[in-house]
C-alpha positions as CSV (number, residue, x, y, z in Angstrom):
1,X,16.3,10.9,-11.8
2,X,13.5,11.5,-9.4
3,X,14.5,14.2,-7.1
4,X,16.5,13.4,-3.9
5,X,16.4,16.8,-1.9
6,X,16.0,17.0,1.5
7,X,12.6,18.3,1.2
8,X,10.9,16.0,-0.4
9,X,8.6,14.5,1.8
10,X,7.3,18.1,2.5
11,X,6.9,18.7,-1.8
12,X,4.8,15.1,-1.5
13,X,2.3,16.5,1.5
14,X,1.9,19.2,-0.3
15,X,1.2,17.7,-3.4
16,X,-1.5,15.7,-1.4
17,X,-3.5,18.4,-0.2
18,X,-3.2,20.3,-3.0
19,X,-4.3,18.0,-5.6
20,X,-6.6,15.8,-3.2
21,X,-4.8,12.5,-2.3
22,X,-4.6,12.9,1.3
23,X,-6.4,15.5,4.1
24,X,-5.9,15.4,7.9
25,X,-9.0,13.9,9.1
26,X,-11.1,16.0,11.2
27,X,-9.4,18.9,10.1
28,X,-12.0,21.6,10.4
29,X,-11.6,20.2,14.0
30,X,-8.5,20.7,14.5
31,X,-7.8,16.8,13.4
32,X,-6.6,13.9,15.3
33,X,-3.0,12.9,15.6
34,X,-1.6,10.8,12.4
35,X,-4.8,9.8,11.2
36,X,-5.4,11.0,7.7
37,X,-8.5,10.6,5.1
38,X,-8.2,10.2,1.4
39,X,-9.3,12.5,-1.6
40,X,-10.8,11.8,-5.2
41,X,-7.1,11.4,-6.4
42,X,-6.2,9.2,-2.9
43,X,-8.9,7.2,-2.8
44,X,-8.4,6.0,-6.7
45,X,-5.1,5.6,-6.2
46,X,-5.5,3.2,-3.0
47,X,-7.9,1.3,-5.3
48,X,-5.6,0.6,-8.2
49,X,-2.8,-0.2,-5.5
50,X,-5.2,-2.8,-4.3
51,X,-6.3,-3.9,-7.7
52,X,-2.9,-4.8,-8.9
53,X,-2.2,-6.8,-6.0
54,X,-5.0,-8.7,-5.8
55,X,-4.4,-9.6,-9.5
56,X,-0.9,-10.6,-9.3
57,X,-1.9,-12.4,-6.1
58,X,-5.1,-14.0,-6.4
59,X,-6.6,-13.6,-10.1
60,X,-3.7,-14.5,-12.2
61,X,-3.1,-17.5,-10.0
62,X,-4.8,-20.8,-9.8
63,X,-3.3,-21.7,-6.0
64,X,-4.4,-18.6,-4.6
65,X,-7.7,-17.8,-3.2
66,X,-9.7,-14.5,-1.5
67,X,-11.3,-13.9,2.2
68,X,-12.5,-11.0,3.6
69,X,-12.6,-11.9,7.5
70,X,-14.1,-9.6,10.3
71,X,-12.4,-6.8,11.9
72,X,-13.6,-7.5,15.1
73,X,-13.0,-11.3,16.1
74,X,-13.7,-13.3,19.3
75,X,-11.2,-11.9,21.9
76,X,-9.6,-16.0,22.3
77,X,-7.8,-15.1,18.9
78,X,-5.8,-12.2,20.6
79,X,-5.0,-14.4,23.8
80,X,-4.5,-17.5,21.5
81,X,-1.8,-15.7,18.8
82,X,0.0,-13.6,22.0
83,X,-1.1,-10.7,20.5
84,X,-3.0,-10.0,24.5
85,X,0.4,-10.7,26.2
86,X,3.2,-9.7,23.9
87,X,2.5,-7.2,21.3
88,X,4.1,-4.8,23.0
89,X,6.5,-1.9,22.7
90,X,8.9,-0.3,25.1
91,X,7.7,3.5,25.7
92,X,8.9,6.2,28.1
93,X,7.3,9.5,28.6
94,X,8.8,12.9,28.7
95,X,8.0,14.7,32.3
96,X,8.4,17.7,31.1
97,X,6.5,18.1,27.5
98,X,4.4,14.6,28.3
99,X,5.7,13.4,24.8
100,X,5.7,9.3,24.3
101,X,8.9,7.6,22.7
102,X,9.8,4.6,21.9
103,X,12.7,3.2,24.5
104,X,14.2,1.2,21.6
105,X,13.9,4.0,19.4
106,X,15.4,6.9,21.1
107,X,18.3,7.6,18.8
108,X,16.0,8.2,15.9
109,X,13.3,10.6,18.3
110,X,13.3,14.2,18.5
111,X,11.9,16.7,21.1
112,X,8.5,18.1,19.7
113,X,9.5,21.2,21.9
114,X,13.4,21.2,21.1
115,X,13.5,19.5,17.3
116,X,17.6,20.0,17.4
117,X,17.7,17.4,20.4
118,X,17.2,13.9,21.4
119,X,14.5,12.8,24.1
120,X,16.2,13.3,27.7
121,X,18.8,15.9,26.2
122,X,16.1,18.9,26.2
123,X,15.9,19.0,30.0
124,X,13.5,16.7,30.4
125,X,13.4,13.5,32.8
126,X,12.0,10.3,30.8
127,X,10.3,8.1,33.0
128,X,11.4,4.1,33.4
129,X,10.8,1.9,29.9
130,X,6.9,0.3,30.2
131,X,5.2,-2.0,28.2
132,X,3.1,-0.4,26.1
133,X,0.3,-3.0,24.2
134,X,-0.3,-1.7,20.8
135,X,-4.2,-3.1,20.4
136,X,-7.0,-0.9,20.4
137,X,-9.8,-2.0,22.8
138,X,-13.6,-1.9,22.1
139,X,-16.5,-3.5,24.0
140,X,-19.3,-5.8,22.8
141,X,-23.0,-5.1,23.6
142,X,-24.4,-2.5,25.7
143,X,-22.8,-2.8,29.5
144,X,-19.1,-2.6,29.6
145,X,-17.7,-5.1,31.6
146,X,-14.6,-7.7,31.1
147,X,-16.9,-10.2,29.8
148,X,-17.3,-7.4,27.1
149,X,-14.0,-6.7,25.9
150,X,-12.7,-7.1,22.7
151,X,-10.3,-5.6,20.1
152,X,-9.7,-4.0,16.5
153,X,-7.5,-6.6,14.7
154,X,-3.9,-5.4,14.5
155,X,-3.3,-8.1,11.6
156,X,-5.6,-9.5,9.4
157,X,-3.4,-12.7,9.2
158,X,-5.2,-14.3,12.2
159,X,-8.3,-14.3,10.4
160,X,-7.1,-16.6,7.7
161,X,-6.1,-18.6,10.3
162,X,-9.2,-19.0,12.1
163,X,-10.9,-20.1,8.2
164,X,-8.3,-22.4,7.5
165,X,-11.0,-25.2,7.8
166,X,-13.8,-23.4,5.9
167,X,-11.6,-22.5,3.1
168,X,-10.1,-26.3,2.3
169,X,-13.1,-27.9,3.0
170,X,-14.9,-25.2,0.6
171,X,-12.8,-24.2,-2.0
172,X,-11.2,-27.8,-2.6
173,X,-7.3,-26.8,-2.4
174,X,-4.9,-28.7,-1.2
175,X,-1.3,-27.7,-0.2
176,X,0.6,-25.8,-1.4
177,X,-1.9,-23.5,-2.1
178,X,-2.8,-19.3,-0.4
179,X,-5.5,-17.8,1.2
180,X,-5.4,-13.7,0.6
181,X,-7.1,-10.8,1.9
182,X,-6.7,-7.1,2.0
183,X,-8.4,-5.2,5.0
184,X,-8.7,-2.5,7.5
185,X,-5.6,-2.9,10.8
186,X,-5.3,-1.0,13.9
187,X,-2.3,-0.5,16.0
188,X,-1.9,2.1,18.7
189,X,1.4,3.2,17.5
190,X,3.6,5.0,20.4
191,X,5.6,7.3,17.6
192,X,3.3,7.2,14.4
193,X,4.9,9.5,11.6
194,X,6.4,10.2,8.5
195,X,2.7,11.3,7.1
196,X,1.2,8.0,6.2
197,X,4.1,5.9,6.3
198,X,3.2,4.7,9.8
199,X,-0.5,5.2,11.0
200,X,-2.6,3.7,13.4
201,X,-5.4,2.8,10.9
202,X,-4.0,1.0,7.8
203,X,-5.1,-1.3,5.1
204,X,-3.0,-4.4,4.8
205,X,-2.3,-7.0,1.8
206,X,-1.5,-9.8,3.2
207,X,-1.2,-14.0,2.1
208,X,-0.6,-16.9,3.7
209,X,1.1,-19.6,1.5
210,X,0.1,-22.8,3.4
211,X,3.1,-25.7,2.5
212,X,4.2,-28.8,3.1
213,X,7.1,-28.5,5.9
214,X,9.2,-30.1,3.6
215,X,9.0,-27.4,0.9
216,X,8.9,-24.4,3.1
217,X,12.3,-23.3,2.0
218,X,12.1,-23.4,-1.9
219,X,8.5,-21.7,-1.7
220,X,10.1,-19.0,0.9
221,X,12.1,-18.2,-1.5
222,X,10.1,-18.0,-4.4
223,X,7.9,-15.6,-2.5
224,X,11.0,-13.3,-1.6
225,X,11.8,-13.2,-5.3
226,X,7.9,-12.9,-6.6
227,X,7.2,-10.2,-4.3
228,X,10.5,-8.3,-5.1
229,X,9.2,-8.6,-8.7
230,X,5.9,-7.3,-8.6
231,X,7.4,-3.8,-7.3
232,X,10.1,-4.0,-10.3
233,X,7.1,-4.3,-12.5
234,X,5.6,-1.4,-11.3
235,X,8.9,0.8,-12.2
236,X,9.8,1.3,-8.8
237,X,13.2,2.5,-8.5
238,X,16.2,-1.2,-8.3
239,X,18.5,1.1,-7.1
240,X,15.8,2.2,-3.7
241,X,14.8,-1.0,-3.5
242,X,16.8,-3.8,-1.4
243,X,16.3,-7.2,0.4
244,X,17.3,-7.9,4.3
245,X,17.3,-10.9,5.6
246,X,16.5,-10.9,9.4
247,X,19.2,-11.7,12.2
248,X,18.5,-14.7,14.1
249,X,17.8,-12.1,17.3
250,X,15.2,-10.3,15.0
251,X,13.2,-13.0,14.7
252,X,10.0,-14.2,16.0
253,X,10.6,-17.4,18.3
254,X,8.6,-19.1,15.9
255,X,9.9,-18.1,12.7
256,X,12.9,-19.9,10.4
257,X,13.3,-16.7,8.4
258,X,11.8,-13.7,7.6
259,X,12.8,-10.6,4.8
260,X,12.1,-7.5,4.6
261,X,11.6,-5.5,1.0
262,X,13.1,-2.0,2.1
263,X,13.2,1.2,0.0
264,X,15.8,4.0,0.4
265,X,13.0,6.6,1.6
266,X,13.8,10.4,1.9
267,X,14.1,9.6,5.6
268,X,16.3,6.6,5.0
269,X,15.8,3.1,4.6
270,X,12.3,1.3,5.6
271,X,10.5,-1.8,5.7
272,X,7.9,-1.9,2.4
273,X,6.8,-5.5,2.7
274,X,8.0,-8.5,4.7
275,X,8.1,-11.8,3.7
276,X,7.7,-14.7,6.8
277,X,8.1,-18.3,7.3
278,X,5.9,-18.7,10.3
279,X,6.4,-22.5,10.5
280,X,3.1,-24.0,11.5
281,X,2.8,-22.2,14.9
282,X,-0.4,-19.9,14.6
283,X,-2.5,-23.4,13.3
284,X,-0.9,-25.5,15.7
285,X,-2.1,-22.8,18.8
286,X,-5.6,-22.5,17.6
287,X,-6.4,-25.7,17.2
288,X,-5.1,-26.5,20.8
289,X,-7.0,-23.6,22.1
290,X,-10.2,-24.3,20.2
291,X,-10.4,-28.2,20.2
292,X,-10.5,-28.4,16.3
293,X,-8.4,-30.1,14.6
294,X,-7.0,-27.9,11.8
295,X,-4.7,-30.6,10.5
296,X,-4.6,-31.3,6.7
297,X,-5.6,-34.6,5.8
298,X,-3.6,-35.8,2.5
299,X,-5.5,-38.5,0.9
300,X,-2.5,-39.9,-1.5
301,X,0.1,-40.3,1.6
302,X,-2.9,-40.7,4.6
303,X,-0.2,-38.4,6.3
304,X,-2.1,-35.9,8.6
305,X,-0.2,-32.7,9.2
306,X,0.3,-28.7,10.1
307,X,0.8,-27.0,7.1
308,X,3.9,-24.7,7.2
309,X,3.1,-20.9,6.4
310,X,4.9,-18.4,4.0
311,X,3.5,-15.1,4.8
312,X,4.3,-11.9,2.3
313,X,2.6,-8.5,4.2
314,X,2.8,-5.5,3.3
315,X,0.3,-2.0,3.6
316,X,-1.6,-0.6,0.7
317,X,-1.3,3.3,2.4
318,X,2.8,2.7,2.7
319,X,2.8,0.7,-1.5
320,X,0.5,4.2,-2.2
321,X,3.0,6.8,-0.6
322,X,6.1,5.0,-2.3
323,X,4.8,4.8,-5.4
324,X,4.4,8.9,-5.1
325,X,7.7,9.2,-3.5
326,X,9.6,7.1,-6.4
327,X,7.8,8.4,-9.4
328,X,8.1,11.6,-8.2
329,X,10.3,14.4,-10.3
330,X,11.2,17.9,-11.2
331,X,12.7,19.0,-14.5
332,X,13.0,21.8,-16.4
333,X,11.0,22.1,-19.3
334,X,10.4,26.0,-21.4
335,X,12.1,27.6,-18.9
336,X,9.9,26.6,-16.0
337,X,10.0,23.5,-13.2
338,X,7.6,20.3,-14.4
339,X,6.9,18.4,-11.7
340,X,5.3,14.9,-12.5
341,X,4.4,12.0,-10.8
342,X,5.3,8.7,-12.9
343,X,3.3,6.4,-11.7
344,X,2.8,3.3,-13.5
345,X,-0.7,3.4,-15.9
346,X,-2.2,0.7,-14.1
347,X,-2.1,2.2,-10.7
348,X,-2.3,6.1,-11.7
349,X,-5.3,7.5,-10.1
350,X,-6.2,8.7,-14.1
351,X,-5.4,7.2,-17.3
352,X,-6.1,9.4,-19.3
353,X,-7.0,13.8,-19.5
354,X,-9.2,14.6,-22.4
355,X,-9.2,17.8,-23.3
356,X,-10.7,20.3,-26.7
357,X,-8.0,22.9,-27.9
358,X,-10.3,25.3,-27.1
359,X,-13.9,26.2,-26.3
360,X,-15.4,26.7,-29.2
361,X,-16.0,25.1,-33.0
362,X,-17.5,22.1,-31.6
363,X,-14.4,20.8,-30.1
364,X,-15.7,20.4,-26.4
365,X,-18.6,18.1,-27.6
366,X,-16.3,15.9,-29.3
367,X,-13.7,15.5,-26.5
368,X,-16.8,14.4,-24.5
369,X,-18.1,12.3,-26.4
370,X,-14.6,10.5,-26.7
371,X,-14.3,10.5,-23.2
372,X,-17.5,8.9,-22.6
373,X,-16.2,6.4,-25.1
374,X,-13.2,5.8,-23.0
375,X,-14.9,5.6,-20.0
376,X,-16.9,2.6,-21.4
377,X,-13.8,0.9,-22.2
378,X,-13.2,0.9,-18.3
379,X,-10.5,3.5,-18.4
380,X,-10.4,6.3,-15.3
381,X,-10.6,9.5,-17.4
382,X,-10.2,13.6,-16.7
383,X,-12.1,16.0,-18.6
384,X,-10.6,19.6,-18.7
385,X,-11.5,22.9,-20.8
386,X,-9.9,25.0,-18.8
387,X,-6.4,27.5,-18.9
388,X,-4.1,26.9,-22.3
389,X,-3.3,23.5,-23.4
390,X,0.3,23.7,-21.7
391,X,-1.3,24.5,-18.6
392,X,-3.4,21.4,-18.8
393,X,-1.0,19.1,-19.4
394,X,1.2,20.2,-16.3
395,X,-1.6,19.7,-14.4
396,X,-2.0,16.1,-15.4
397,X,1.7,15.7,-15.0
398,X,2.0,16.6,-11.4
399,X,-1.3,14.1,-10.7
400,X,0.5,11.3,-12.6
401,X,-2.3,11.1,-15.2
402,X,0.3,8.5,-18.1
403,X,-1.6,9.9,-21.2
404,X,-3.6,12.9,-22.5
405,X,-5.7,13.0,-25.6
406,X,-6.5,16.6,-27.2
407,X,-9.1,17.1,-29.7
408,X,-8.4,20.3,-32.4
409,X,-10.0,21.8,-35.4
410,X,-8.3,18.6,-37.4
411,X,-10.2,16.4,-35.5
412,X,-13.5,17.3,-36.7
413,X,-12.5,16.7,-40.1
414,X,-10.3,13.7,-40.0
415,X,-11.2,12.1,-36.7
416,X,-7.6,12.3,-35.4
417,X,-6.8,12.8,-32.3
418,X,-3.5,14.1,-30.3
419,X,-2.5,11.6,-27.6
420,X,0.4,13.3,-25.6
421,X,2.8,10.7,-23.3
422,X,3.4,12.0,-19.6
423,X,7.1,10.5,-19.3
424,X,8.5,11.7,-23.0
425,X,5.8,14.5,-23.9
426,X,6.2,13.3,-27.1
427,X,2.8,13.4,-29.2
428,X,1.2,11.3,-31.9
429,X,-1.9,11.4,-34.2
430,X,-3.7,8.2,-33.6
431,X,-7.3,7.9,-35.4
432,X,-10.3,7.9,-33.2
433,X,-11.4,4.6,-33.9
434,X,-7.9,3.0,-33.3
435,X,-7.5,5.1,-29.6
436,X,-9.0,2.2,-27.4
437,X,-6.5,0.1,-29.1
438,X,-4.0,2.3,-28.9
439,X,-4.1,3.2,-25.2
440,X,-4.3,-0.3,-24.1
441,X,-1.3,-1.2,-26.3
442,X,0.7,1.7,-24.5
443,X,-0.8,0.8,-21.0
444,X,0.7,-3.1,-21.4
445,X,4.0,-1.9,-23.0
446,X,4.7,1.0,-20.2
447,X,8.2,0.7,-18.8
448,X,9.8,3.1,-16.3
449,X,11.7,5.9,-18.4
450,X,15.4,5.7,-18.7
451,X,15.8,8.8,-17.6
452,X,13.7,8.4,-14.4
């Protein structure tokens, strides 16, 4: 079973820096609050998560198309959507330590000077709650003025709504259909934390699925099940996933229903992804504010209407972090602790480690030749010829590489290599000519280990 000890997050954070997943941004200058850079392995993990989401949501479907909208939109966008007026959190400040906290989350907060105490219990007086807008402001043009104010987008959804008519006319789609997007969003969070779980700059994967109003409920149920199944197919522990339907008091005024897919993190249950019914609120608002008719005209019924919208939305960074937490395990092997990340091969930063058994007798040359062929097959590889073979296996286990290929003396005679599986540590002899097909089959048939 994956470890659930209280120090798990500390282990993940340490592993991320040591192995090149995540670094503190601007570290040589002392860093900047809750901002991170992704290293060589981290950027591959993010890219693979995005590719997996895109394949599942867009490429393998005939009813969803893609979009990449601008980060900076006309500021009227955010006035119309309600973000300028209503995208706020209640905030309080501690007059003693100058720290800032969300007024509605004080029970979960801790004083930075006295972590055993909650804000207000440490001798510091808290200010009265006040609204704090989460959008980042910027200015367009050479001179700063009220007319030059713009915003970094707090979500990718609005860019989709603004382009609804463009996509409708250019792609010849009709409801029910979706528009999907992956891109950066920015929120000036009061209390970011838990490593990269909540940051001020993050990457969203979001899709707006436009449906005839009468089909709203059936598509809501469909996307709830479909989005949960994706995480199960990636091998996430089913016992750590749950669906939480929002109470009526939690719903936005325009929503008929919202469900969070939640994961049990080391710090408690938290949102992994949300699926929301946004009704026709956004299209109607933008139509009214812009004067552009954003209704869909059905040529069969001759009806013109605003489609309802089902929105599955998650964070790429959070999904990547969750995959590390979910896949991390420690076990005793040959008298020592083996740390392993059991990524699905589809998202693992490195798919295949390639090793010559020793650095002589032509083995390195043969190993490099095989690695080159695997790269041509679009597999992410890592070549390593240093240290004992067992140590090399352990290094790949810790970064989640699902397969290792070892070239030994027999390989030079019979063209057969040893393939080691990360999860079971079992080894098989495979002919070099059959290696690509063997690995493709192993990737396609991968399942979450029964012991994980």
